N, C-alpha and C positions, 0 to 999 in steps of 0.2 A: 579492576575489571580486566579479566582474560577474554583477548580476542580471538576467534576462531580464524583459521587460515582461509587465503582467498577463495577456496574452493566452496565454499557456502555462499560466496556472493551471487546476486541476481543481475549485475550490471552487466550491459552491453560492452560498449566501447567505453571505459572508464574515463580516460582521457577527454571523451566528448562530451561527457555529461555538462549538461548547461549549469552555470553558477548563478543563473537568473534569480531564483529563488532564494539564495541566501542573504541573510539579512545580518547586522551586527547591534546586539544590545549592548548598552553601557555595562561593564562589568558590575558596578556598584547596583544596578537593578536587579542583576542577577543574583547577587550575593544576597540582598534582602529579600529574595522571592517577592517581589513587587508584581502587582497586576501586569498582564499582558500590555506591551506598548503598542499602541496603534500606529502604524505607518500610513495609515489613509483610513477611509470608511470601510474597507473589504479587506484591510491585510494587518496582520499583528504578527509580533515577534514575541516568542514565549521564553527562548533563550539564544543563546548564539549558535546553537545547534537545532532549533525547532521553529518552523514559522507557518503560519496558516493565512490562506487567502482565499477569497470567493472564487468558486470556480463557475456556478452557475447558480439559478436561484433555488436555495435550499441545499447547496452542495458547497462544500469547502475543502480545499486540497491542502492537504498537511505535508511539510517537507520536513524529514528528520536528517541529519548528517551523523556520521562516524568518520574518525580519521584512521585509516587502514594503510599501512605501508605494503607497498611502496607507493600506493596511488595517492595519498593525501585524504582531503575530506571528500566522502562518497554520499551525496544526497539521495534519498529513497522517497517515493511518494505514497501517499495514502490518501484516504478521505475521511470526513465526517459530514454525514448525511441527516438534515433535520428530518423529523418524523413526529409531527405534532408537538408535543410539549417536551419531547426527549429527542434523542439523537441516536444515530448508528456509527460506531467506529470501524473503518474498514483499513486494517493492518495498524500495527500498534507502535511503530517506531523500533529503533534498535535495541533499546533496554527498557528497564522499570522506570527509569526517572524520566525519560522522554515520554513514556506511556501515561506517566501520572500528569505531566504537563498538559498533555492534550485532553485527558480527563478533566482537570481541573477548569481548563479554556471553556470546555463544552459547558461546565456547570455554571461558571461564574460570570463569564464574558457572553457565551451565546445563550446562557440561559435556558438550554436544553441537555440536561445531564445525559451521559451515556448511558443506554439501558440494555445494550447488547453489542458485540463486537463480532467481527468476522475476521480470519485470518486466510489469506488466499493461497498459501503455501507452508511447507515447514522450513523455510529458510529464516535465518536470524535477523533480517531486516523486516520480515513479517510478523513474526511471533515474540521478537524480543521484549516487547513491553508487556506481554501477558502477565508476569508476576504483579504488575500494578494494578491489574483488573481483578485477580483473585481475592485479594481482601475486601474489595467493595462490593462481593457478590453478583459481579457483572459475568453474564454468561459469554462464553466464545465459542461462535460457529465455525465449523471448518469439515472438511472431508473426513471419513474415517481413516482413508489413507494418510491424511496430514497427522492425524493424532498417532498413527502406528510409527510414521517415519519420525516424528518430533520425539517419540519415547525411545527410538533406536540411537538417536545421538543426544539423548540427555537434555532435551528442551522441553518446558511446558507447552502443551498441545491445546487444541480445541477441547471444551468440555461437552459441547452440543454438536454431535456428528451427524452427518448424511451420506449418501452414496453418490447421488447424480444431481438432483435439484432439491432448493428449498427456498421458500420464501420467509424472509425475516422483515417484518414491518414494512417498510416501503420499498424494499429491494427484492431482486430475484437472484439468488445464487445458483450458478451454473457450472458444471465439470463438462467441459468441451472435449475432453481427452487429453491425455499427456502432450506435452511440449515441453517447455522450459524445464518443468519438473513432472513427475508422475502425477502429482496431486494438484496442479495449478487449476483454480477456477478463477471464473470472471463474475463481477458483479454489476448488475442491471439497475439503473434507477429511471424507470420509464418516464417520471414527471419532468424529469430534467433532459432525458435523451443522453444522459451520460453513463458510458460504458468502462467501467474500471478493469483494465485487463491486467494490471500487475506485470509481473516479469515474463509472462506469457507473451506479451505484446513488447516490441521493441520502438524506441521514439525515434522520430524522424531523421536524427542525426546519427543514427547508428550505421556502422558500416559493416559490422559482423554480429554475429551471435553470442559474442561474450564467452563466459564460463559455460560449456554444455557437459559438464563430467554429471550432471544430475538428469539430463535431457534425454527425451526421445526423440531424436531428429527425425526419422523416419514416420513418426505417427504426427508430429507438429503440423504439416500443411493441411492434412483433414481435420485436425482439431481447430485449425483458423476457420477452414471452411464452415465447419457447423456453428462456429461463433456468428460468423457473418450471415449465416441463414437465418439463425434464431434471432438476431438483433438487428433488422435491417434497417430499424427507425434509428440506431445509434448518430448521434450528432457530434458528441465529442467523446474522445477515446482516451484514456489516461493509461500511459505505461507506468511500469514499476519504478523508471528511473528516466530522467529529462523530462522534456516539455511535452504537455497534452498535446494532441492534435485531433483530426477527424477519422472516419473510417479509413482514409488512406493509411493509417498505421497498421491495420490487419494486412493489407497488401503488401507493404513495406516490409513487414515481418517474414511474409510469405517469399518475397523476392529474396531476401537474405538466407533462405533455406535451399534457393536451387544453386 
């Protein structure tokens, strides 16, 4: 597998990323492709670089990791959201293998197969797993701009595109304006009060904005403000990297922009 250079990373301060979500699965279990190993009633290890844990009722946080020099193992966050007898996948992991593991877990362990996916912008850690979804006929939702940008860098992008907002099952997809990337969207699950900010939102341990090569730093504060105004009921905010927090992560990200 060819790794893209660090310019495509969404991480904030990579060395500050928490390893609390990292688990180790015995190598034998991984090699034999055994069912996901439960670490507790609400936590599962799918491989040594893929784990899932319950974040809120009906909402699961998935953490996938990729080793990138010189940073080492870089974890990134996404969600699996229960939606009746099916589920929605928010961001797809770094590559097709990780994406397939998430799909298999949702079908076999959660017993709610993924019926649709969302990618929150065009970087590798958001849509790297899309090739695992295409053969299974799973539609992938994202901005029109995400599809354009993904094509421009040779990545598979969303198949179902929109311009500003869209409702997909139990979630609302919203483009607040540019920030970390020109095409970053947020995902709102009203039933749980969980707002997935992706790399548009920095975790509480971040001391800087990280890589801003694809960012619009001048537009970012206004985009954060629109997000806060649109989702005042958000109780849990999930950044693209690091630990989830509350609405203070939005203000923390704004403070880093000053």
